[in-house]
C-alpha positions as CSV (number, residue, x, y, z in Angstrom):
1,X,-0.1,-0.3,-0.1
2,X,1.2,3.8,-0.7
3,X,0.3,6.9,0.6
4,X,-0.7,10.3,-0.8
5,X,2.4,12.2,0.3
6,X,4.9,11.8,-2.0
7,X,7.8,11.4,0.4
8,X,5.7,8.8,2.5
9,X,4.9,5.5,2.1
10,X,2.4,2.9,3.8
11,X,3.4,-0.8,4.5
12,X,1.6,-3.6,6.0
13,X,3.5,-4.5,9.0
14,X,3.8,-8.2,7.5
15,X,5.6,-7.1,4.8
16,X,8.0,-4.8,7.0
17,X,8.7,-7.6,9.3
18,X,9.4,-9.9,6.6
19,X,11.4,-7.8,5.1
20,X,13.8,-7.3,8.2
21,X,13.7,-10.9,9.0
22,X,14.9,-11.7,5.3
23,X,18.0,-9.1,6.0
24,X,18.9,-10.6,9.2
25,X,18.7,-13.8,8.0
26,X,20.8,-13.0,5.3
27,X,23.7,-11.2,7.9
28,X,23.8,-14.5,9.3
29,X,21.3,-14.5,12.2
30,X,19.8,-18.3,12.7
31,X,16.3,-18.1,11.8
32,X,14.4,-17.8,15.5
33,X,16.7,-14.6,16.3
34,X,15.8,-13.1,12.6
35,X,12.2,-13.7,13.4
36,X,12.5,-12.2,17.2
37,X,14.3,-9.2,16.2
38,X,12.1,-8.6,12.8
39,X,9.0,-9.3,15.0
40,X,10.4,-6.5,17.6
41,X,11.1,-3.5,15.1
42,X,8.0,-3.8,13.4
43,X,6.1,-3.7,16.3
44,X,7.8,-0.8,17.3
45,X,6.6,1.1,13.8
46,X,3.1,-0.5,14.5
47,X,2.4,1.2,17.8
48,X,3.9,4.5,16.5
49,X,7.3,4.2,18.0
50,X,9.4,4.7,14.6
51,X,12.5,5.7,16.3
52,X,12.9,1.8,17.3
53,X,11.5,0.2,14.5
54,X,12.6,-0.1,10.6
55,X,15.1,2.9,10.7
56,X,17.3,0.4,13.1
57,X,17.4,-2.0,10.7
58,X,20.7,-0.5,8.5
59,X,22.8,0.3,12.5
60,X,22.0,-3.3,13.6
61,X,23.3,-5.0,10.2
62,X,26.3,-2.5,10.1
63,X,27.0,-3.0,13.7
64,X,26.7,-6.7,12.6
65,X,29.6,-6.6,10.1
66,X,32.0,-4.6,11.9
67,X,31.9,-7.1,14.5
68,X,30.2,-5.2,17.3
69,X,27.4,-7.1,17.5
70,X,27.5,-10.9,16.8
71,X,24.2,-13.1,15.5
72,X,23.5,-16.5,17.4
73,X,24.8,-15.9,20.9
74,X,23.1,-17.1,23.8
75,X,23.0,-15.6,27.6
76,X,25.8,-16.7,30.1
77,X,25.1,-16.8,34.0
78,X,28.0,-14.6,35.7
79,X,26.2,-14.7,38.7
80,X,22.8,-16.8,40.1
81,X,20.7,-16.2,43.9
82,X,17.5,-17.1,44.7
83,X,15.9,-13.8,43.7
84,X,19.0,-12.1,41.4
85,X,20.8,-13.5,38.3
86,X,23.3,-11.6,36.5
87,X,23.8,-12.4,32.9
88,X,26.4,-11.7,30.2
89,X,25.1,-10.9,26.5
90,X,28.2,-11.2,24.9
91,X,27.1,-8.0,22.4
92,X,24.5,-10.6,21.0
93,X,21.5,-8.8,19.2
94,X,19.4,-7.6,21.9
95,X,16.0,-8.1,21.2
96,X,16.0,-12.1,21.5
97,X,18.3,-11.5,24.9
98,X,16.0,-9.1,26.7
99,X,13.3,-11.5,25.8
100,X,15.0,-14.4,27.6
101,X,16.0,-12.0,30.6
102,X,12.7,-10.5,31.0
103,X,11.4,-14.2,30.7
104,X,13.9,-15.2,33.4
105,X,12.2,-12.4,36.0
106,X,9.1,-13.9,35.5
107,X,9.9,-17.3,36.0
108,X,11.8,-16.1,39.5
109,X,9.0,-14.1,40.4
110,X,6.4,-16.9,39.5
111,X,8.4,-19.4,42.2
112,X,8.9,-16.5,44.9
113,X,6.8,-13.6,44.1
114,X,9.8,-11.1,42.8
115,X,13.2,-11.5,40.5
116,X,15.7,-9.5,39.6
117,X,17.6,-9.9,36.4
118,X,20.7,-7.7,35.7
119,X,21.8,-8.0,31.9
120,X,25.1,-7.0,31.0
121,X,26.9,-6.3,27.2
122,X,23.6,-7.1,25.4
123,X,22.9,-5.7,21.9
124,X,20.8,-2.7,21.5
125,X,17.6,-3.8,22.8
126,X,14.7,-1.9,20.8
127,X,11.7,-0.3,22.2
128,X,12.4,-1.2,26.6
129,X,8.2,-0.8,27.1
130,X,7.9,-4.4,24.7
131,X,9.9,-6.0,27.7
132,X,7.4,-4.6,30.5
133,X,4.2,-5.4,27.9
134,X,5.7,-8.9,27.8
135,X,6.3,-9.5,31.8
136,X,2.5,-7.9,31.8
137,X,1.6,-11.0,29.6
138,X,2.9,-13.1,31.9
139,X,0.7,-11.6,34.7
140,X,3.9,-9.5,36.3
141,X,4.7,-5.8,37.0
142,X,8.3,-4.4,36.2
143,X,10.3,-2.0,36.8
144,X,13.4,-1.7,33.8
145,X,16.3,0.3,33.6
146,X,18.3,0.5,30.5
147,X,21.7,2.5,29.9
148,X,23.8,2.5,26.8
149,X,27.2,3.1,27.1
150,X,30.1,2.2,24.3
151,X,30.9,3.0,21.8
152,X,28.3,5.9,20.6
153,X,29.5,8.4,23.4
154,X,27.7,10.4,25.5
155,X,23.9,11.8,24.1
156,X,22.7,14.1,27.0
157,X,24.3,17.4,28.5
158,X,24.0,16.9,32.7
159,X,21.4,19.6,34.1
160,X,23.5,23.2,34.1
161,X,26.0,21.6,31.5
162,X,27.3,21.8,27.7
163,X,28.4,19.1,26.3
164,X,27.8,15.0,26.0
165,X,28.4,13.3,28.7
166,X,25.5,11.2,29.6
167,X,23.1,8.6,27.3
168,X,20.0,8.7,26.4
169,X,19.3,5.9,29.0
170,X,15.2,4.4,29.0
171,X,13.0,3.5,31.9
172,X,10.1,1.2,31.6
173,X,7.1,0.1,33.8
174,X,4.6,-2.2,33.5
175,X,1.2,-3.2,35.4
176,X,-1.0,-6.2,33.8
177,X,-4.3,-5.1,33.4
178,X,-6.2,-7.3,31.4
179,X,-8.2,-7.4,29.4
180,X,-7.9,-3.7,28.7
181,X,-4.5,-2.3,27.6
182,X,-1.7,-3.1,30.4
183,X,-0.4,0.2,31.5
184,X,3.0,0.5,30.2
185,X,5.3,3.2,30.9
186,X,8.7,3.9,28.2
187,X,10.2,6.9,28.3
188,X,13.9,8.4,27.6
189,X,15.4,9.9,30.4
190,X,16.7,12.8,27.6
191,X,14.1,14.8,26.1
192,X,13.9,13.0,23.7
193,X,15.0,9.4,22.5
194,X,18.1,9.8,19.6
195,X,15.8,8.0,17.2
196,X,13.6,10.4,17.5
197,X,16.1,12.8,16.7
198,X,17.2,11.0,13.6
199,X,13.2,10.4,12.4
200,X,13.2,14.3,12.2
201,X,16.1,14.6,11.1
202,X,15.0,12.3,8.2
203,X,12.3,14.0,7.5
204,X,13.4,17.3,7.2
205,X,11.6,18.6,10.6
206,X,11.7,20.9,13.4
207,X,11.7,19.2,17.1
208,X,8.2,20.0,18.6
209,X,10.1,21.9,21.4
210,X,13.6,23.3,21.9
211,X,15.5,19.7,23.2
212,X,18.8,20.5,21.8
213,X,21.8,22.5,23.2
214,X,24.0,23.7,20.1
215,X,27.7,23.6,20.4
216,X,27.5,27.2,21.3
217,X,25.1,26.8,24.4
218,X,22.0,27.9,22.2
219,X,19.1,25.4,22.9
220,X,17.3,25.0,19.4
221,X,14.5,22.5,17.7
222,X,17.2,21.6,15.0
223,X,17.8,18.0,14.9
224,X,21.1,18.9,12.6
225,X,22.4,20.8,15.8
226,X,22.6,17.7,17.6
227,X,24.3,15.5,15.0
228,X,27.0,18.8,13.8
229,X,29.4,19.1,13.0
230,X,29.7,20.5,15.5
231,X,27.9,18.3,17.5
232,X,25.4,19.4,20.3
233,X,24.0,17.3,22.9
234,X,20.5,16.7,24.2
235,X,18.8,18.2,27.4
236,X,17.3,15.7,29.6
237,X,13.5,16.1,30.3
238,X,12.2,17.0,33.4
239,X,15.4,19.7,34.4
240,X,17.2,18.2,37.4
241,X,14.8,15.7,38.2
242,X,15.2,13.6,34.9
243,X,18.8,14.3,35.5
244,X,19.3,12.3,38.1
245,X,16.9,9.6,36.7
246,X,19.5,9.3,34.2
247,X,21.9,8.9,36.8
248,X,20.3,6.0,38.8
249,X,19.8,4.2,34.8
250,X,23.7,4.4,35.0
251,X,24.3,3.0,38.2
252,X,21.4,0.6,38.4
253,X,21.7,-1.1,35.0
254,X,25.3,-0.1,34.2
255,X,27.1,-0.3,37.4
256,X,25.4,-3.6,39.1
257,X,25.2,-5.6,36.2
258,X,29.1,-4.9,35.8
259,X,28.5,-3.5,32.3
260,X,29.7,-0.4,33.2
261,X,28.8,3.6,32.1
262,X,31.7,4.7,30.1
263,X,30.5,7.7,27.5
264,X,33.7,8.5,26.0
265,X,34.1,11.1,23.1
266,X,33.9,12.0,20.4
267,X,30.4,10.8,20.1
268,X,29.6,8.7,16.4
269,X,26.5,7.9,15.1
270,X,27.0,4.3,15.0
271,X,24.4,1.6,17.0
272,X,25.6,1.0,20.7
273,X,24.8,-2.0,23.3
274,X,22.7,-1.7,26.3
275,X,22.7,-3.0,29.9
276,X,19.2,-3.7,32.0
277,X,18.0,-4.2,35.3
278,X,15.1,-6.2,35.3
279,X,12.6,-6.1,38.2
280,X,9.0,-8.2,38.3
281,X,6.9,-8.6,40.7
282,X,4.2,-11.5,40.5
283,X,0.6,-9.2,40.7
284,X,-1.4,-12.4,42.0
285,X,1.1,-13.1,44.9
286,X,1.4,-9.2,46.0
287,X,-2.3,-8.3,45.7
288,X,-5.8,-10.2,46.0
289,X,-6.4,-10.5,42.3
290,X,-10.6,-10.6,43.5
291,X,-9.9,-7.0,44.8
292,X,-7.0,-5.4,42.4
293,X,-9.1,-5.8,39.3
294,X,-12.0,-3.9,40.1
295,X,-9.9,-1.7,41.7
296,X,-7.5,-0.9,38.8
297,X,-10.9,-0.6,36.7
298,X,-12.1,2.3,39.4
299,X,-8.8,3.9,39.4
300,X,-8.5,3.9,35.5
301,X,-12.1,5.6,35.5
302,X,-12.1,8.3,37.7
303,X,-8.0,9.0,36.0
304,X,-10.0,9.2,32.7
305,X,-12.8,11.0,33.2
306,X,-11.1,14.1,33.7
307,X,-12.4,16.6,30.8
308,X,-9.5,17.0,28.1
309,X,-8.0,20.0,27.6
310,X,-8.0,19.4,23.9
311,X,-11.4,17.6,23.3
312,X,-10.1,16.0,20.3
313,X,-7.3,14.1,22.7
314,X,-9.2,12.4,25.6
315,X,-7.4,11.3,28.7
316,X,-5.4,8.4,28.7
317,X,-3.3,5.7,31.0
318,X,0.0,5.2,30.2
319,X,0.0,2.6,27.3
320,X,-3.2,3.7,25.7
321,X,-2.1,5.7,22.8
322,X,0.5,2.9,21.8
323,X,-2.7,0.2,21.9
324,X,-4.8,2.7,19.7
325,X,-1.8,3.6,17.0
326,X,-1.5,-0.4,16.5
327,X,-5.1,-0.8,16.4
328,X,-5.2,2.2,14.1
329,X,-2.0,1.4,11.7
330,X,-2.7,-2.1,12.0
331,X,-6.1,-1.4,9.8
332,X,-4.2,1.5,7.6
333,X,-0.8,0.6,7.2
334,X,2.5,1.6,8.3
335,X,4.0,5.1,7.0
336,X,7.7,5.1,6.5
337,X,9.4,8.1,5.3
338,X,11.5,8.0,2.3
339,X,14.9,8.1,4.3
340,X,14.1,5.2,5.9
341,X,13.1,3.4,3.0
342,X,16.5,4.2,1.4
343,X,18.2,3.0,4.7
344,X,16.1,-0.6,4.6
345,X,17.2,-0.8,1.0
346,X,20.6,-0.2,2.0
347,X,21.1,-2.5,4.4
348,X,19.3,-5.2,2.3
349,X,22.0,-4.4,-0.5
350,X,24.8,-4.6,2.1
351,X,23.8,-8.5,2.7
352,X,23.5,-8.9,-1.0
353,X,19.6,-8.8,-1.4
354,X,17.9,-7.1,-3.8
355,X,16.1,-3.7,-2.4
356,X,12.8,-5.1,-0.6
357,X,11.0,-1.5,-0.2
């Protein structure tokens, strides 16, 4: 399917998934691994997080070809205790590793009420909220911290400073709410995820707000001021509060896992890896299900009953915008801009495939 805008084309999500899977199989990924990465990227586009969708195909292929990411890696146990496991991903592709780490945390919580998994040296895990959704599907509440050290260097200026020192480290949280969309929080501790700057740059658009500090210290909406030259930096969301949360993603995901929190200059546009801390709680062991279900329903109804500032934008709980976008794009297709399409085709060419889009 094609859209009406000349620089935007619209695709069925299954086509995108099949294209990504073919590319990753061609670059040497085992079948199950290629399927997991492709499904994750296509679903990120489907639910509206284009910054973590098909735009990542080319950076992943380049990371695999230069030997920074590796196909076919499996998790290794570094340390294990009754409620804590430390895992090493050996720089394998992040989505299958993070899926397995999330499942491990859920199994621990099912057995003990709660579980914590620290995953170090994973490839880029993609949209962090996907793992909170995965845990929620298994009846688990979750808190997930993620940092992104080498090789890309820092992307965020510390609060009150100029220049890159910190990663764009995201945080996700999830709460099961069947049969409604699970309550899922997923945000970068930078003002925007760097992928959103790439999307804006690809589309030739300004950012909605001045989220970038240019190299001379001037706030700007121009995403090109971030990439340079000379390179600028992103600001943390929420001022000093977001800055403090960002620091704790490094402490809890990077330091505790042993993966570190090094963001050396100079920055690059290369795809880096991740370290995670995944904490899960078995909801049915923490609260009486007969009480919790109605209580959640009452809470959701109360919060979303607030009169909207904009009548066209009703009040929603976290996770509901993604559910709504997923339904819309499943019916109408997933839009991709011309530059992202070109990058997917470039990735295909690098692995010997004809342009798929």
